[in-house]
Structure formats: C-alpha cells, structure tokens
C-alpha positions as CSV (number, residue, x, y, z in Angstrom):
1,M,132.6,106.2,75.6
2,T,134.3,105.2,78.7
3,T,131.5,105.4,82.0
4,M,132.5,104.9,85.7
5,P,130.2,102.4,87.3
6,N,126.3,103.3,88.4
7,G,125.8,106.0,85.3
8,A,128.5,108.0,86.7
9,I,130.5,110.3,84.6
10,S,133.2,109.3,81.7
11,D,136.9,110.3,82.3
12,L,136.7,112.7,79.1
13,E,133.6,114.2,81.0
14,Y,135.8,114.5,84.1
15,D,138.7,116.0,82.5
16,L,136.5,118.5,81.0
17,L,134.9,119.2,84.5
18,T,138.5,119.6,86.2
19,V,140.3,121.5,83.4
20,L,136.9,123.4,83.6
21,H,137.4,124.3,87.5
22,N,140.5,125.2,87.7
23,K,139.5,127.6,85.0
24,A,137.1,129.2,87.4
25,E,139.9,129.1,90.4
26,A,142.2,130.7,88.6
27,I,140.0,133.8,87.2
28,K,138.8,133.9,91.1
29,A,143.0,134.6,91.5
30,Y,143.4,137.1,88.8
31,D,140.9,139.2,90.4
32,M,142.9,139.1,93.8
33,Y,145.6,139.7,91.7
34,I,144.1,142.5,90.4
35,Q,143.2,144.3,93.6
36,D,146.6,144.2,95.1
37,A,147.9,145.7,92.1
38,E,145.6,148.3,92.7
39,A,146.6,148.5,95.9
40,M,150.5,148.8,94.9
41,Q,149.3,151.7,91.8
42,S,150.7,149.6,90.1
43,Q,148.9,150.3,86.5
44,P,150.9,147.7,83.7
45,C,150.3,145.0,86.2
46,V,147.0,145.7,86.5
47,E,146.8,145.3,82.5
48,L,149.3,142.2,82.3
49,F,146.1,140.3,85.2
50,Q,143.3,142.2,83.6
51,K,144.9,140.7,80.5
52,L,145.8,137.2,81.2
53,K,142.1,136.4,83.0
54,Q,140.6,137.4,79.3
55,H,142.6,134.8,78.1
56,E,141.0,132.1,81.3
57,L,137.7,133.3,80.8
58,A,137.8,132.7,76.8
59,Q,139.3,129.2,77.8
60,A,136.6,128.6,80.1
61,Q,133.8,129.4,77.9
62,E,135.4,126.9,75.0
63,V,135.8,124.4,77.9
64,R,132.6,125.0,78.7
65,H,131.4,124.4,75.3
66,H,133.1,121.1,74.6
67,L,131.7,120.0,77.7
68,Q,128.3,120.3,76.7
69,E,128.6,118.9,73.3
70,V,130.0,116.1,74.9
71,M,127.1,115.2,77.9
72,A,124.7,116.3,75.2
73,H,126.4,113.8,72.4
74,G,128.8,111.5,74.2
75,K,131.9,113.3,72.4
76,M,132.9,115.3,69.8
C-alpha cells in the first residue's frame, strides 16, 4: 500500500474517493437533467435520466463499499 507522506491517504484511497466524487457530481447533474426534461414534458427523457441516475447510484454504492474496505484493511 502506497501512503503519502505524513500518513495521508494511499493512491488507491485517493482514486476511489475521486471516482466517488465524480459519481456524486453525476447524480446531482441527473437531478437537473430530470427537471429539464420534466419542464419540456418529455417523459421518455425523464425516464432515461432516472434510469441513468439509478445506474450511477448503484455504482457509487459499490465504489463506497470498496473504499470502506480499503480504508479498513489497506486493500481488497
């Protein structure tokens, strides 16, 4: 496990945190896209964005699980 100086996080922890942050930003963006599609009364687009958001949520949960394991045990 590579740890940064002064006990900071490892490269792997950083990578997982970065991915989790990106997933959180995507989830937030999908909320806006859903609102835009609703404003245009485009139900197919609303459903698409909701589906894509659900995929992001599932992926974020998986990344979070891996991050917790890495932080607890140093690796998976």
